[in-house]
C-alpha positions in Angstrom: -117.7 -136.3 -25.9 -116.0 -133.7 -28.0 -117.9 -132.7 -31.1 -116.2 -131.5 -34.2 -117.8 -129.2 -36.7 -116.7 -129.8 -40.3 -118.2 -126.8 -41.9 -115.7 -124.6 -43.8 -116.5 -121.5 -41.7 -116.0 -123.4 -38.5 -112.8 -124.9 -39.7 -111.5 -121.4 -40.7 -112.5 -120.0 -37.3 -110.8 -122.8 -35.4 -107.6 -122.3 -37.5 -107.5 -118.6 -36.9 -108.2 -119.1 -33.2 -105.4 -121.6 -33.0 -103.0 -119.2 -34.6 -104.1 -116.4 -32.3 -103.5 -118.5 -29.2 -100.1 -119.6 -30.5 -99.0 -116.0 -31.0 -100.1 -115.1 -27.5 -98.4 -118.1 -26.1 -95.0 -117.4 -27.7 -95.2 -113.8 -26.5 -95.2 -115.0 -22.9 -95.0 -118.8 -22.5 -95.0 -118.5 -18.7 -98.3 -116.8 -18.6 -99.5 -119.0 -21.4 -98.9 -122.1 -19.3 -100.9 -120.6 -16.4 -103.8 -119.8 -18.7 -104.2 -122.8 -21.0 -107.3 -122.9 -23.2 -109.7 -125.7 -22.6 -109.6 -127.3 -26.1 -111.2 -130.5 -27.2 -109.1 -133.5 -28.2 -109.5 -132.8 -31.9 -108.0 -129.3 -31.6 -105.1 -130.5 -29.4 -104.2 -133.2 -31.9 -104.6 -130.7 -34.8 -102.3 -128.2 -33.1 -99.7 -130.8 -32.4 -99.8 -132.3 -35.9 -99.8 -129.1 -37.8 -97.2 -127.4 -35.7 -94.8 -130.3 -35.7 -95.3 -130.9 -39.4 -94.4 -127.3 -40.1 -91.3 -127.4 -37.9 -90.3 -130.7 -39.4 -90.7 -129.4 -42.9 -88.8 -126.2 -42.1 -86.0 -128.3 -40.5 -85.7 -130.4 -43.6 -85.6 -127.4 -45.9 -82.9 -125.7 -43.8 -80.9 -129.0 -43.9 -81.3 -129.1 -47.6 -82.1 -132.8 -47.7 -85.2 -134.3 -49.4 -85.4 -137.3 -47.2 -85.3 -135.1 -44.1 -88.0 -132.9 -45.5 -90.3 -135.9 -46.1 -89.6 -137.5 -42.7 -90.0 -134.1 -41.0 -93.4 -133.5 -42.6 -94.8 -137.0 -42.1 -92.8 -138.9 -39.5 -92.1 -136.1 -37.1 -95.8 -135.3 -36.3 -96.6 -138.9 -35.7 -93.5 -139.4 -33.4 -94.4 -136.2 -31.6 -98.0 -137.2 -30.9 -96.8 -140.7 -29.7 -94.1 -139.2 -27.5 -96.6 -136.7 -25.9 -99.1 -139.5 -25.3 -96.5 -141.7 -23.6 -95.1 -139.0 -21.4 -98.6 -137.9 -20.5 -99.3 -141.4 -19.2 -96.0 -141.4 -17.4 -96.8 -138.1 -15.6 -100.3 -139.4 -14.9 -99.0 -142.4 -12.9 -96.2 -140.3 -11.3 -98.8 -137.9 -9.9 -101.1 -140.8 -9.0 -98.6 -142.9 -7.0 -96.1 -140.4 -5.7 -98.3 -137.3 -5.3 -101.6 -139.1 -4.5 -103.4 -137.0 -7.1 -105.5 -138.5 -9.9 -105.3 -135.8 -12.6 -107.2 -135.8 -15.9 -105.1 -137.4 -18.6 -106.4 -134.9 -21.1 -105.2 -132.0 -18.9 -101.8 -133.5 -18.6 -101.6 -134.0 -22.3 -102.7 -130.4 -22.9 -99.8 -129.2 -20.7 -97.3 -131.3 -22.6 -98.6 -130.1 -26.0 -98.1 -126.4 -25.2 -94.9 -126.9 -23.1 -93.3 -128.8 -26.1 -94.0 -126.0 -28.6 -90.7 -124.0 -28.0 -88.7 -127.2 -28.2 -90.3 -128.1 -31.5 -89.6 -124.6 -32.8 -85.9 -124.8 -31.7 -85.6 -128.2 -33.4 -85.7 -126.5 -36.8 -82.1 -125.4 -36.3 -80.9 -128.6 -34.5 -79.2 -129.7 -37.7 -76.8 -126.8 -37.4 -76.6 -126.5 -33.6 -77.3 -130.0 -32.1 -77.0 -128.9 -28.5 -80.0 -126.7 -29.1 -82.1 -129.8 -28.4 -81.0 -129.7 -24.8 -82.2 -126.1 -24.5 -85.5 -127.1 -25.9 -86.0 -129.9 -23.5 -85.0 -127.6 -20.6 -87.5 -125.0 -21.6 -90.2 -127.7 -21.9 -89.5 -129.0 -18.4 -89.5 -125.5 -17.0 -92.9 -124.7 -18.6 -94.2 -128.0 -17.2 -93.1 -126.9 -13.7 -95.0 -123.6 -14.1 -98.1 -125.3 -15.6 -98.4 -128.2 -13.1 -97.7 -126.0 -10.1 -100.1 -123.3 -11.2 -103.0 -125.4 -12.5 -102.7 -128.5 -10.4 -101.5 -126.9 -7.1 -98.5 -129.3 -7.0 -95.6 -128.0 -4.8 -92.8 -126.6 -6.9 -89.9 -128.2 -5.0 -90.9 -131.8 -5.8 -91.6 -130.8 -9.4 -88.2 -129.2 -9.7 -86.5 -132.4 -8.4 -88.6 -134.5 -10.8 -87.9 -132.4 -13.9 -84.2 -132.1 -13.0 -84.0 -135.9 -12.8 -85.7 -136.3 -16.2 -83.4 -133.6 -17.7 -80.3 -135.4 -16.4 -81.5 -138.7 -17.9 -82.1 -137.0 -21.2 -78.7 -135.3 -21.2 -77.0 -138.7 -20.6 -79.0 -140.3 -23.4 -78.2 -137.3 -25.7 -74.5 -137.5 -24.9 -74.5 -141.3 -25.5 -76.3 -140.9 -28.8 -73.9 -138.1 -29.9 -70.8 -140.2 -29.1 -72.3 -143.2 -30.9 -73.2 -141.1 -34.0 -69.7 -139.6 -34.0 -68.1 -143.1 -33.9 -70.4 -144.3 -36.8 -69.5 -141.3 -38.8 -65.8 -141.9 -38.3 -66.2 -145.5 -39.3 -68.0 -144.6 -42.5 -65.3 -142.0 -43.2 -62.6 -144.6 -42.8 -64.4 -147.1 -45.0 -64.9 -144.6 -47.8 -61.4 -143.2 -47.6 -59.5 -146.3 -48.9 -62.1 -146.7 -51.7 -61.5 -143.1 -52.8 -57.7 -143.7 -52.7 -58.1 -146.9 -54.7 -60.1 -145.0 -57.4 -57.4 -142.4 -57.6 -54.7 -145.0 -58.1 -56.8 -146.8 -60.7 -57.1 -143.6 -62.7 -53.4 -142.9 -62.4 -52.5 -146.3 -63.7 -55.1 -146.1 -66.4 -53.5 -142.9 -67.7 
């Protein structure tokens, strides 16, 4: 069982070590996925929560919206952890039933944590460039191919097919959501436009 030291010195050391690993990872994510650190659960959760909270906060600040800032700092880390946990379980059963390999759930989760870091970083500017989300997902899937093939000895060709299929599904969902959002935005604009015109007419008649 993982043991967590709560002394101030140990906490400071763990934070500095996490920052160092992050810097090295972003310098070369490909090599980083091939040489993942063997961290305990507490550290993996801390990294995910702290990094996603930072990205969510920065995204809200850049968007200039208080609600987005609050949601980004509080809701985004929770949603990220939940998403990583669900997809780790998905990959666990995919590898178990289709690849006949029972891989440690923690190791799969660890791969998803690091592979998702570039996508989270790119999400900070998704408000201004929505399609950047697609690039983030593509990078994440590419890093998972590198990590799974290097550390679990899974053939790359099946992995490429699997990740390509997942990316296609995500693209279709993203396009559907984008179209739906555009329609809702247009409907709201049409609803508010007559009200604005009515207010102008009222002011004219009042004068």
